[in-house]
C-alpha positions, 0 to 999 in steps of 0.5 A, spaced: 132 618 231 139 619 228 138 619 220 142 615 216 148 619 213 148 619 205 155 616 204 154 618 197 155 625 198 162 627 196 163 631 202 162 626 207 165 621 203 172 625 203 171 626 210 170 619 211 176 617 207 181 621 211 178 619 217 179 612 216 186 613 213 188 617 219 186 611 224 189 606 219 195 609 220 194 610 227 192 603 228 198 600 224 203 602 229 199 601 235 201 594 238 208 596 238 208 603 239 202 605 244 207 604 250 211 609 249 208 613 254 205 609 260 200 610 265 203 615 271 200 610 276 206 610 281 205 602 283 205 600 275 212 603 272 214 598 267 219 599 261 216 601 254 216 597 247 219 601 241 216 601 234 221 596 232 220 590 236 217 584 233 214 578 237 220 574 237 224 579 240 218 581 245 218 573 247 226 575 250 224 581 253 219 580 259 219 586 262 217 590 256 211 584 255 209 586 262 208 593 260 202 591 255 198 590 261 201 595 265 199 600 260 192 598 261 192 600 268 191 607 266 183 605 265 183 605 273 182 613 274 186 616 279 181 621 282 174 622 283 173 629 280 176 627 273 171 631 268 176 637 268 176 638 276 168 636 276 165 630 279 160 626 275 155 627 281 155 635 279 151 632 273 146 629 278 141 632 283 147 631 288 151 637 286 152 643 282 159 645 279 161 653 279 164 652 273 159 654 269 162 653 262 165 646 264 162 640 260 159 637 266 155 643 268 153 644 260 151 637 259 146 637 265 144 644 264 143 646 256 138 643 252 141 639 246 148 640 249 150 633 250 150 629 243 154 623 240 159 629 238 160 632 244 160 627 250 164 628 256 163 621 258 166 618 251 172 613 253 171 609 247 178 610 243 182 609 249 179 603 252 179 599 246 186 601 245 187 598 252 183 592 250 188 591 244 194 591 249 191 586 254 189 581 248 196 582 246 199 581 253 194 575 254 197 572 247 204 573 248 205 575 255 202 568 258 206 564 252 210 558 255 217 561 252 216 568 256 220 567 263 219 573 268 224 569 273 228 565 269 232 563 275 226 561 279 221 557 275 216 556 281 216 564 282 215 565 275 209 560 274 206 563 280 207 570 278 205 569 271 198 566 274 197 573 277 198 576 271 193 572 268 188 574 273 190 581 272 189 581 265 182 578 265 180 582 271 182 588 267 179 586 260 172 585 264 173 591 268 174 595 261 168 592 258 164 594 263 166 601 263 164 601 256 158 598 257 156 603 262 157 608 257 154 605 251 149 600 253 142 601 251 136 600 246 139 601 239 135 605 233 132 598 231 129 597 238 134 592 241 138 592 247 145 592 245 152 592 249 158 594 246 163 590 241 167 585 245 174 585 244 176 578 247 182 576 242 188 579 239 186 583 232 190 582 226 196 586 226 194 588 219 188 590 220 187 592 228 181 596 227 175 596 232 170 599 227 170 592 224 167 589 230 159 589 231 156 591 237 154 584 241 147 584 245 147 587 252 146 580 255 152 577 251 157 583 253 155 581 261 156 574 260 163 575 257 165 580 263 162 574 268 166 569 264 173 573 264 172 574 272 171 567 273 177 566 269 181 571 273 178 568 279 181 561 277 188 564 276 193 566 281 190 572 284 191 573 292 185 574 296 189 580 299 196 583 298 199 584 305 205 582 309 203 575 311 207 572 305 215 573 304 213 573 296 214 580 294 210 579 288 204 578 293 206 583 299 203 590 300 207 594 295 202 591 290 196 594 293 192 597 288 192 590 283 186 586 283 184 580 288 179 575 288 175 579 292 175 585 287 173 580 282 167 578 286 166 585 287 166 587 280 161 581 278 156 583 284 156 590 280 155 588 273 150 583 275 146 588 279 146 593 273 144 587 269 138 586 273 136 593 273 129 596 270 133 599 264 136 593 262 133 586 266 137 581 262 139 578 269 135 576 275 136 580 282 137 573 285 143 572 281 145 579 283 144 578 290 148 571 290 154 574 287 154 580 293 153 575 298 159 571 296 163 577 297 160 578 304 162 571 305 169 573 304 169 580 308 165 578 313 158 580 316 160 587 320 163 593 316 169 596 319 167 601 324 174 605 325 174 608 318 168 613 320 171 617 325 167 624 324 173 628 328 179 625 324 176 623 317 181 624 313 187 620 317 182 614 318 179 614 311 179 619 306 187 619 306 188 613 309 189 608 303 191 602 307 184 601 311 179 595 312 174 599 308 178 598 301 177 592 297 181 595 291 184 602 290 188 607 286 193 612 289 193 619 286 199 623 287 205 618 289 208 617 295 209 625 296 201 626 295 198 632 292 193 637 293 189 638 287 183 636 290 184 641 295 185 646 290 179 644 286 174 644 292 177 647 298 172 653 300 175 660 297 178 666 301 179 666 308 186 662 308 183 656 305 184 659 298 180 653 294 176 654 287 170 651 291 168 647 284 163 642 287 157 645 291 153 639 294 145 641 293 140 642 298 137 636 295 143 631 297 143 635 304 135 633 305 137 626 303 141 625 310 136 623 315 137 625 322 141 622 327 135 617 330 135 615 323 128 618 321 128 622 314 127 630 315 120 629 312 118 624 318 114 628 324 118 623 329 125 626 326 125 632 330 128 636 324 127 643 325 128 648 319 131 653 323 137 649 325 137 644 319 144 642 321 143 639 328 143 632 330 144 629 323 146 623 320 154 623 322 155 622 314 152 629 313 158 632 317 163 627 313 160 629 306 158 637 306 161 643 308 156 648 311 155 654 314 157 655 321 161 649 321 169 649 323 173 647 318 181 647 318 181 652 324 176 657 321 168 658 321 165 657 314 161 663 313 156 661 307 151 666 309 150 672 305 156 677 306 160 671 309 167 670 309 166 664 303 161 668 299 162 673 293 164 679 295 169 677 301 176 678 299 178 672 294 171 670 293 168 671 286 162 668 282 168 663 279 170 660 286 164 661 290 158 656 292 152 656 288 148 652 293 150 655 300 155 648 301 162 646 299 165 639 299 168 635 305 168 628 302 175 626 300 178 633 302 184 632 306 184 636 313 192 636 313 193 639 306 194 646 305 194 651 300 196 658 303 202 661 300 209 659 304 205 653 307 203 649 301 202 642 304 200 635 300 197 629 302 196 622 299 189 621 296 186 615 293 180 613 289 176 607 291 174 602 286 170 598 290 168 599 298 165 594 302 159 598 304 157 598 296 157 590 297 152 591 302 148 596 298 148 591 292 146 585 296 140 589 300 137 592 293 138 585 290 135 581 295 129 586 297 127 586 289 128 578 289 124 576 295 122 582 299 125 585 306 126 579 310 127 573 306 133 570 308 134 565 302 142 567 302 143 567 309 142 574 310 136 579 309 136 586 305 133 589 312 139 586 316 144 588 310 142 595 310 141 595 318 149 594 318 150 600 313 146 604 318 149 601 324 156 603 321 154 610 319 152 611 327 145 612 326 141 611 332 147 610 336 146 606 342 139 605 341 135 602 336 133 604 329 126 604 329 125 607 322 128 601 319 124 597 323 118 600 321 119 599 314 114 593 312 114 593 304 118 592 298 117 598 295 118 602 302 125 598 303 127 600 296 126 607 297 130 607 303 136 602 300 136 607 294 137 613 299 142 609 303 146 608 296 145 615 295 148 618 301 154 613 302 156 613 295 156 620 293 161 623 289 164 616 288 161 616 280 155 612 282 149 616 282 149 618 275 148 611 273 144 609 278 139 614 276 139 611 269 139 604 271 133 605 275 129 609 270 128 614 275 127 622 274 133 625 271 130 632 271 129 633 279 130 641 280 136 642 284 136 647 290 140 651 294 139 655 300 140 662 301 142 664 309 141 670 312 145 672 319 140 675 324 146 675 329 148 672 335 148 665 332 141 665 329 141 664 321 134 663 317 134 659 311 131 660 304 131 654 299 131 656 292 131 652 285 138 654 282 138 649 276 133 644 272 136 639 268 135 638 261 135 631 260 131 627 255 128 620 256 133 617 251 139 619 255 138 613 260 143 610 255 149 614 252 151 615 245 156 611 241 161 616 238 159 619 232 166 618 229 165 611 230 159 611 226 162 614 220 167 609 220 163 603 219 156 600 218 157 595 223 155 599 229 148 601 231 147 608 235 142 608 241 135 610 240 134 618 240 142 620 239 
């Protein structure tokens, strides 16, 4: 347990004094000066505030007031590999990074590296700054004296209601992002959440350090309250071209909708019901997920899972029926940052090969008939391990002898995409025998003289997550086949697997053989793992389930015997060094120095 600091020691006192002075000065300027630099999100360019404007002046400049809300959209990440080009999955058993000195790799691999001082997940200051902006917007930007469309009072009222919905959604979203990272059992043995910032702080003392932590259940309830407020405001069900109102057309894709509000509520309640927290019921979580399904329909869109053209139909198509809410990366001209980071190296691909899916993840994909590879009915052959697998495998992992962008990928010893080949070094080669396929554009190109960009998006919510949320919650509440909510856990997971292409044209016999809550639980966890991999879920799922964080991470050594025959040898590459208290993350050490109002989570 963290020992209490002796604040009487001169060195610590001096440090704390300087620290508080620094943050006081910073925060005194915050409310009117923070918006000099806005989010780079293409959809949310707004004018900025200057240091000198007073609230009375702001009331006459609605575009600048709206900038307060715009700035908070930076809390929505524009990509998945946001940790120095690493995915958060690389801190789990799903993958490894070949960036050995990167924070994500060291957090997992090095005992004692992850601390309250050195925390790659720390977003405390930025997110509370965003909450300050949102609360100021709610206080000023929704004032009756602010007119966004002076010549059209009807449009102004509808627009202001939409902005209200956006503000309360973002406040809920940010509080949950903080709760994921900092909620946990504190050193007093209490299950705590985060300080709730739900009103504008006094401009003379805008210091979050004065606010104590709320309990976990209080934090969850406030998030739900904000989402209910957002739902009662003027958010649309979707942004499309069905209306002539430009404030609600396709140009606003990426802003929250009523369905996005319900999707976030589903996620929040599922987390809260999980073993690590247990402050709400699985019945509540199941009901919340079912309310989303009632809106989006009982059938998942099939046209997005096209193995032969996955980039254009899903990964790089930001207007498709799978998306509930997304953020575009790279603007209308796109970029090729993902490809630079994760394309295989060498042989005309020229990538850095950062993300290396694990053999553990490869093994998690069932066979095309739906049976796990460990089942005798699966037909799995270790010497032909990539044949007849779940179609999602081919959309997720680049493996040996796969065709990718007109090239045959060679990850066997001595192959064109392994150490020793031209342009391939230990710094950019795979550690596991695999490279990442998911989210990578087939159209982007890195070859000198033929550099091609593509548009990418970060899906905040996908429809499949809602089905997975429902299946997990309904199974835990009432077992596999109860239809209290008009849908059973088995039926929800059956739809996930149907859309994936499991047992295409036949029956999913393996799913039908599942007959207990416990066995259904394991299947649902695995479906969640493979459907949502590299979307930032696995790290938090393992923790909320209280599952083993230290499963050895394996790769494969491949030997080319000629004539298209390969042999495979599994190997453990890295075993994580997480401690049991790391189910819950640490509060920032510097925040604890500034105040006695915060308690640290146990063990940090």
